[in-house]
LOBAKE-416980 format. One record per residue: residue in one letter; x, z, y of N, C-alpha, C, O in turn. Coordinates in pm, whole numbers, plus 50000, padded with zeros to 5 digits. Layout:
% LOBAKE-416980
AXZYXZYXZYXZY/...
This chain:
% LOBAKE-416980
M734317245314516733277239514602733647223914546734757222514494/T732487209114558733387202314532732657201214700732207209314781/S732907180814692731907179714854730347175214830730207165714754/P729707178414861728077174014792727647157014773728277148614836/P726737153814698726337135814730725967132214723725117133914636/P725977125714768725967111314854724237119714974723787130614942/S723777113815066722537116715086721437107815078721677095815097/S719847112715043719427107514965718007098815019716927094514979/R719027099915163718217086415257719577076215259719437065915324/N720777078515197721627060215203721777053315011722677047414950/P720497057714977720687059814826720967048214696721077050314576/S721067030214804722027020514753722257014514909721987020715012/P722986996914897723016993314944722186984215024721376976114980/R722536986815166721376979415277721836966015214722786964515137/V720846954815269721526942015333720836936715455719606935815456/I721676932515574721266930015685721246912515717722186905015692/R719806907715784720386894415754720916892015986720276896416082/V721856886315987722746887616101722316869316182723086860316148/A721246865716273721916853016305722276852916444721886858616545/L723476841516405724326845816605724166833316694724106823016628/P724106832216782724136823416798724586816216847725786818316862/T723916799316924724816789516890725396783317052724666781217148/G726926781317047727616782117137728836781617124729006778317007/P729866783017175731496778917195731496792817075730926803717088/E732446787316949732856794316876733626805516938734226805617046/S733436818216813733976828816838734246835416752733296837516677/R735716842716708735736854116632735006862016558734226869516617/L735106862516343733936861116264733956876316354733256875516456/D734316883716344734296898216431733956901616552733516911916605/K734256891216587733096898216743731636889416768730646893016831/A731856876716696730576875316701728836884816595727636887516602/L730286885916498728796901416404728686915616490727706923116485/A730256918616596730226938216653729096932016777728316940916811/E728816916016863728026914916939725876907116873724946903316945/A725956907916768725116909116740724156917016645722936918216636/V725336922116576724556937516477723256942716563723036941516683/P722736946916493721896957016587722856972016630723826977516577/E722066974816745722796989416811722617001216668723487008516619/G721637000216640721317011316563722127015316439722177026916398/L722717005916388723777006716338724477013516349724637021816261/G725377013516479726307026016503727297014916378727437020516269/L727887001716387729177000516286729826987816464729306979316535/S731006993716454732316990416555732986984316480732836983316358/R733906978916555734406960416545735136966816442734926961316334/S735886976016434737286983816300736166975916221736196964116185/R734766989316196733996989516090734186973316047735276969116006/L732896964016063732966953616020733986949016027734046940715937/Q735306949416105736546936515941736996947215871738216949215867/A736026956915796736896964915701735656956815611735946952215501/L734526955815656732856952115582733766943315492734166945015377/I734036930415607733926916315631735966912815534736606902215531/A736266923815486737966920815432737336925915294737856922415188/E736136934815296735606939815139734566930515082733736934515000/G734606913215145733706907615139732026912315141731106907015078/A732006918315189730506918215255729576910715336728366911615355/V730326904415370730226893415436729786878315453730776872215493/A728876871015441728356858015378727376849415470726286852615519/R728096837615477726126833815501725846829315369726266826215258/A724266831515498722396825715376722816824715228722556831915132/G723916807615246724206799815122725276803115024725896797414935/G725216812215067726136828414994727476825714955727756830614846/E728816816515037729406813715106730486830015195730596833815312/V731146836115038731436850615129732246846815201732676835915161/L733036852715358733816847915467734386864715507733846874715555/R736166860415441737076870415398738076870415594738876879415619/D737836861415677738776862015765737896867015920737056860415981/P738176873915937737596882916084737656876816154736836877316245/K738696867016153739856855716262738166843616208737026846616243/A738286839816182737086824716137736326821716222735386828316265/R736596814116245735706811516438734496803716366734466793916292/I733516812416419732276809716391730996808916538731096812516655/A729466800116433728736803616610727246794316482727436788216377/G725766797716565725506794516492724656795416371723676789616324/A725606806916336725346803416148724246820516095724146831716144/E723986817316042723016829215963723966843115889725126839015881/L723926849615865724686859015769724266866315677723366866215594/V724916871415701724066883115545725046892715541726226889715559/L724546908015510725736918215521725396925615449724506934015463/T725906923915380725556943615259726926956115295728146956115277/L726066964515345726596980715374725806984415235724686982615186/P726806989615207727306997115156726767011315091726547019315182/A726557015314997726267028915014726877041015074727457044614971/P727207050115163728027053815172728947063315050728297071914991/V729997062115023730767075414964731117092314964731757099115043/P730317096014825731257105514931732347113514933733217113814846/T732277121815063734797121915045734967129015012734317139415021/R735957127214956737047136914837737667149914909738507158114872/T737167148814987737667166215087736577167614995735637161214949/E737347183214986736707195614960735917204915078736287210115183/A734517204214996733927216615121734387232715059734957238714967/Q733847233815155734537250415166733307261115267733027259515386/D733017266815216732487279115319733467285315395734107293515327/I733717284715479733977289815591733097296315734732007291115711/P732977300915809732247303815836732187299316018733037301616105/L730767291716030731207284016179730407288516304729237292216290/E730937288316411730487295916512729117279916568729717270416618/I727967278716560726887267816604726337272016755725507280416788/V726917265416811726457264216981724597258816958723607265916976/H724657244816916723397236716915724117222116788725227216816777/E722387219616690722477214616606721497205316582720547210816528/D721287190216605720257184716548720417176116394721247181516321/S719727162816330719737162416314721037145016273721207139416165/H721467142716366722627142516452724317144516511725387138516519/L723767155016539725297161016565725467176016591724477183016613/I726757181316588726997197216579728017200616697729217199316673/V727667204216805728527215416884729067229916848728247237716801/L730167233416862730577242416817731437248016850732287241716914/D731697263916820732777272416892733877272116850733777280616761/K735157267716845735877269416698737427279516762738207278916857/P737197288316636737717302616732739407292916702739587282416640/A740307300816767741817299116814742597304616640742657316516610/G743207290916525743877294416418743157285416332743567284116217/L742587281716354741397268716296741957253016298741477243716363/V742447252916260743057238516202741427225616218740307230616205/V741547211716243740647210016258739917194316159738767192016122/H741347185416143741357183616002741867181015922742937177415971/P741987178815738743047181315725743957173715739743857168315849/A744627171015695746317162215729747467164115551747537164515428/P747937164315654749657166215545750107181515540749807186015651/G750647190915469751167210115502748917217115435748567227315377/Q747867202015498746627214215483745777206215482745357199215574/R745257207215313744647199815317743487204415297742437198315276/D743757218215307741687221015269741867235315367743037238515389/G740347247515448741007253715520740417248715685740127256515776/T740357237015689739807231315835739027234615843738597243915776/L738447228715926736707221315990736267206415922735167201315943/V736527205015900735887194915822735437202715711734417209515723/N736157202515591735607210715518734747219315585733807213315635/A734747229815602733617240115693732227230315773731077233815797/L732837218715797731297214415815731307198415685730877187315716/L731717201115588730957195115458730417211415379730747212115261/H730147215815398729757229415299728677232515417727467231415397/H729237236515544727317233115647726077224115650724867226315645/S727027210115663726397201915652725087194515549723877192915565/G725927191915456725217190315327725037176815327725997169215331/D723417171415322722897166215275722757160215457722017150715482/S723247164315524722157160415683722937147015704722497135515711/L724177151715712725107135515673725087125915669726007123915590/S724657115015698724097102715681725327092115617725047081715557/G726437096015639728197083315635728147082715800727337082615893/V729807082215765730367076615933731267068415817731267071415697/G732317053515901732787049315823732687045315684733607038015646/G731697048715587731427042715479731497060215457731937060315342/E731407068515479732097078315392730987092915364731367100915449/I730477095715329730007108615388730827118015409731617122915328/R730627121215532731237131815609731127126815721730767115515757/P731757143815827731247142415971731987137516038733127139015993/G731927129016180732577122716261733097128016336732527130516442/I734767133016306735557140216405735537132116557735927120716530/V735377132616644735327127916759736127126116817736647115416849/H736437138916847737987143216916738017160216930737067166816972/R739777168016867739777175816796740717177816995740947173417107/I740837188016893741097207717005742477214616952742277217016833/D743517217916981745037229316888744737228116802744117217716783/K744897236716693744927246216588744347262016693743437270216711/D745587257916731745327276316839745007276516969745477284517049/T744067266516999742977262017120741297267317034740647265316931/S741287273717140740037282817088738167266917177738507257817252/G737297268017154736477262617246735697255417188735647256917066/L734907246017245733797240317229734337226217127735507223917157/L733927218517040734057202816941732477201016981731747210617006/V732067187016985730897181916930731577173316758732667170116711/V729987172816714730977160816655729737156116532728937163916480/A729847143016509729047139816484727987133016327728527123916263/K727147135916298726357133716173726947118716133727987116916070/D726187109516177725647093016131726427080216230726407081016353/D727227066416140728097062916303727097062416363726567064316253/V725887061416462725687056416570726017064616651726717062616750/T725337079516599726737091516686727417096516762727427103716861/H728467087016645730047088216630730537072916694731707072816733/Q729907062116707730267054116790730097054216907730997048116964/G729147059316993728227062117035729247073817226729357071517347/L729807089117094729787099817106731667093217185732197096717291/A732247081917064733067075017097733227068717240733807071917344/A732687061217210732367047517363732737059317466733857059017518/Q731767070317500731327082017605733277090217652733667093817763/F734017090417525735157096517588735927085417603736847087817681/K735947074417563736637063617612737277062717787738247064317861/A735667058317776735487058917926735397070718011734817072418118/H736087078417941735977093517987735067104918054735427115818100/D733197096518044732047097418101731847111818064731057117518140/L732527122017934732307132017911732897142918003733867139618071/E732327157918016732667169318127733567175617975733337173817855/R734347181318028736087187017982736477201318049737337204518132/R735997204718015736857222918084737527232618015737087238117914/Y739217236018099739307243318019739667255518133739937254118253/L739567269318041740237280818080741497285918039741647292317935/A742527282918132744317289818061744217298018183743437300218276/V745807302618123746257311418186747987305918203748977305718129/V747807303718279749507298018292750087308618372749407317418425/R752107307318385752827315418434753297312518605753367300518634/G753497318918679752737318018853751477312418850750567313118767/A751647304318998750277303918993750107290919135749777294219249/P750327279719103750237263519158749487267219292748297270119305/D750687266019408750577262819506750497253019645751447250219718/P749307249519658750117236219855751107234819815751577225919745/G751927251819895752957247320027753807248619869753597237119832/D754327252819793755367249919724755657235019735754837225919724/P756627234419752757497223019789758347216419678758527204319681/R759047226819546759427224219435757997216019342758017208519244/L757127220119405755757212519262756197205819381757387203619363/N755937202619466754937189719565755717177719521755387166919471/G756807182619554758367169419549758267166219342759187161119278/L757107170119291757287157719124755987145319235755157145119326/R756967134119096755727122419107754797126018958754927129618841/G753597121519082752457126219037751347134619080750147135319053/I752107140519151751727152919235750807154719368751277154219482/S749637156719342748857156419509748057165619472747877169819358/W747317170519615746287178319630744657171419640744557160219690/E744007175119615742727168019653741737184419708742077195619670/P740287181319816739827189319819739717206619717739557212319608/G739907207419835738817227419717739987234919668739817244419592/G741437230619714742897228719647742487226519510741637234419469/V742797219719449742317213819352744317197919321744637186219344/L744877210419262745967202819189745257189319101744297189619025/R746037178919138745417166219056747417165518999748187167719093/I748007163118877748607158118787748197144818751747087142018706/E749467133718778748737122918683750257118818636751047114718720/G750677120118480752217116218437751977109918340751347116818260/A752287094118285752037089018133752947100118019754097104418030/I752027102217923752477111017768752857103817630752317097917535/G753597106117657754337102317536755227107217441756017114617499/R755497106317299756407118017185757957114617305758417104217352/H758297126817316759557133217387760627129017305760477127017184/P761457127817351762867117717304763677127417219763947123317106/G764127140117254764597145217251764497145817129765407142417053/D762717152817073762057159316988760607149216886759517152116934/R760557144216828759277144716809758557148016808757657141416860/K758277159016760756867172816731756997171616839757427160116845/R756907177817009756537174217116756737159417217757617150717218/M755107162217323755317154617430755977155717568756837164317551/A756007153017650756607149717751755597141217808754707134717753/V755977142817956755707135518011756387127818064757267133118132/L756397109918064757437100218091758087089318213757457084418306/S758847088218196758827087318352758497068018343758107062418446/R758697060118217759087048318157758427049818005758817059517941/G757497041317942756047038117894755917048217881756477055517963/G754617058317706753777071517760752687064017724752637053817656/R751837070217775750297067917771749757072317938750787076917990/R748827072918024748217073518165747767084718122747347082218010/A747637093818140747457111418109746397115918300747237119918380/V745597115818335745637125618440744747141518345743987141218248/T745207152418418744507164918429744307171918617744967171918720/R742957177218568742967183218764742677201818719742087208418633/V743497204018836743717225218798743617229418964744237224819060/R742217243718955742247249219022741937258018959741247258618857/V742707269219044743557283919089742087295919064741467300219161/L741797298918944740667309018941740847326619044740477334519130/E741667322718943742207346519044744097344018953744597340318846/R744387348019060745757356919075746587363219020747467354619031/F747147372218962747837384518860749247380318958749897370118982/G749277398119005750567400419078750867399319234749857398419304/P752297399319310752107398819400751247387019442751247376119386/E750227391819588750607380619652751317369519669750747358719679/A752327370519674753247362019784753777355019662754157343319661/A753767360719591755297353519403753597354919300753637366719266/P752547350319253751597357319145752767354219040753677345919052/A752467364618914753037364718776752537356018684752927349018591/A751337359418754750887347318605748937339818739748547342718852/A748417330718630747417329218684746557327418614746987322518509/L744587329818612743657319418577743677308318643743847307018765/V743317292818489743467279718586741857277218497741577280718383/E740817268418618740187256218504741067242718492741567237318591/C741187239218394742017219218434740617222018312740117229318227/W740487203718423739567194818359740267181218371741057179418463/L739877166618236740237161918207739487148718206738297146918181/E740837136018251740037123918301740377114918231739897103718244/T741787119718087741887113517988742137129117880742357140917908/G742017123117777742647128217664743637121917596743557111117538/R745017132717610745867127917492746037137917468745237147017487/T747777139117392747537151017248748327159917334749197158617420/H747757168417282748627189317392748807185617560749627191017633/Q747697173517607747547170017719747927179917861748847177017937/I746987192817881746847205717968748527207617918749277207818015/R749117208817802750037221617804751357215917777752247222917730/V751597198217817752527188317935752377185618019752837175018061/H751657193518090750697183218245751527198718311752357198818402/M750927212918223751507224718321752937230618244753647240218272/T752977226118196754987227818161755087216418322755097221418434/F755157199818294755887195218363755967203618563756907202818641/A754567210918585753777218818703754337225018754754267226618876/G755837236018608756137239918623755767256118647756327264418718/H754407257518546753567262618491752807266318372751707269918332/P754577261818322753097270618109752237277518084752137289018127/L751557272718018750567282317945751387295417931752587293917955/I751097304617906751517323617796751007315617726750227306117741/G751877323717587751567321617495751957311817412751717312317292/D752817298717488752897282217459754027285017314753157292217266/R754947285517229755807284217154756047274917131756607273417022/V755817263917207755857249817195756577247817299757797246517304/Y755417247417427755927239917523756337256117647756617253217763/G756317267217619757227274817725757657282617700758317280717598/R757727295517748758497306117639758207319917630757617325517722/R758637327017510758147339117450758877349317549760057347317578/A758077361917609758567366217681757377379217748756497375817827/G757517390217713757147395017836755627403317770755727415317744/V754827399117757753007399417722753057391317680752017391517615/E753717378717651753757369817544754377369017406754257361917307/A754987377917438755477387317267754177391817187754057390917065/E753127397317282751567404617249750547394417252749407398917262/F750757371517242749937373117268750017361517167751077355417181/P749197356317065750237350716944749567330316929749437322416836/R749257329717117748537318717081748977306817250749367311617356/Q748857298117235748637295817407747687297217466746757291517408/A747387301917556746527305817618745107295517706744967291817822/L744247293917575743427281917653742147281217565742137285117448/H740907274917639739857277017513739147265417592738937263717712/A738977260917523737777248617532736467250217633735557245617564/G736027253217727734947266317784733147259117817732027264117815/T733707244417847732617236017895732737222917805733787217417771/L731547219517776731567205917712730037200117796729277206317871/G729997186517749729047183217857728987165217805730037158717796/F727607159017775727767144817767726487142417761725647149117820/V726157129717667724227125117716724497123117533725477119117470/H723457126817500723007126417326722787109017341722007104217424/P723907097717213723997090617176722027079717151721577068617177/V721557092817089720237085917028719317090017124718697079917159/T718887100717190717707105317285718117109317384717527118417442/G719757101317458719637098317618719217107917686718547106917788/E719787123517606719557132517715720787142817733721587150017674/R720297138017867722057148717888722027172917870721347182917892/M723427167617813723207184217740724677193017808725597186617859/R724707206717798726007210817892725997222617802724987229617793/F727247225617723727097236317718728917240617710729967234617690/E728257262117755729837266117740729747275417702728687281617705/A731027280717642731817292917586732287297517627733207293117697/P731927313317609733067324917711734057321217602734267313017512/P734607333217670736297333717565735957340417525734927346217560/P737197344917359736577350517327737627360417340738387360817437/A737657371417201738107381917281739767388917296740057398517367/D740597382017216741657376517270742277371417384743397374917422/F741607363517436741767361017585741297366417711741567364417830/R740317376017633739707381817722740107393117771739507398817862/D741217397717713742457412117642743047403717712742807406117830/L743757394417699744957391217775744767386017980745537386018076/I743467382617960743727385318121743327402718160743957408018252/G742727407118116742467425418155743667431818147743947440418231/R744887427318007746357434418068747527435618234748217442518308/L746877420118193747457408818335746797420718423747487430318457/R745917420118445745457432018609745407440118598744487446818643/R746617445918514746757458218508747847463118538748117474518576/L749057446618504750387453318478750967447918568750717435818574/G752107454218695752527446318705753617431218780753327419318772/H754147433918809755067422118828756377419718682756627412418586/A756827430118746758047432018636757667432318481758607432218401/D756537432518440755777434218284755597420818241755937417118128/V754917411118351754817396818292756057391818255756157380618207/
């Protein structure tokens, strides 16, 4: 099945007249970004692309193609082309929808489902499934009839994702992610259990403890210097990353737990952040073939034990505060049940 045709809500190009304020000149792309109506949901990068495509002109007809051009006090005409169908194929893949309205979708992604097509996997992804599910309700993101993927979770991580149906919602959600204004909480099963009295853990840079026994891990994350397919906590370079961790349940002897169920929440959102930070802290996720080790009960658990259980944000269009929770899937629950029954030597 191919992608649906463009929505009838956007049948033709849209012409917008924008009056730039007088005063000091500024870059064309910056001036446009500040002057266009917020309801259009046009980011500065999207405006830069439109300028390059010749979609911006003075009211007299002169086309402006240089986003760096200095300008002020001019009347501009912005021609927004109708969104074009994406080349990604729509596929009938079952989805567990938690919430849906005319602007966004919140869904509970199963483990094993890739979020976005990429080299090596062009179909069978969440985007393919959303194109089939949403059809004409997609009004265009970035000039295409497609869902707006604001954030991703790993293929083998289960849990909640929010996806935009239009540019305004996409930009609004992206701004909340950038400002770290969203609530994202994960459940994870890790080896051992973080302990405030552990001298090894407390000797690591970036480790601190907050009230209530909350472990705070701050460590810049970037590409592993010896393995470009992995991420790592770096002493130089990388991007700032902060994870907080609370132990919910310990498994095994009280003095030396073999494993623990923990809740993690993110102040930042870096690639593999929880997996990398927990490995750095000496408590890798059970089942993590990349950052952990395969042994004991992990041989029977085929993925990293990580579930995005809570997602909260402000709806970019209605302003409503929204919060969703999704219980962990059956395999995650079964793992916890086995750990409760097994002794230290079996883990």
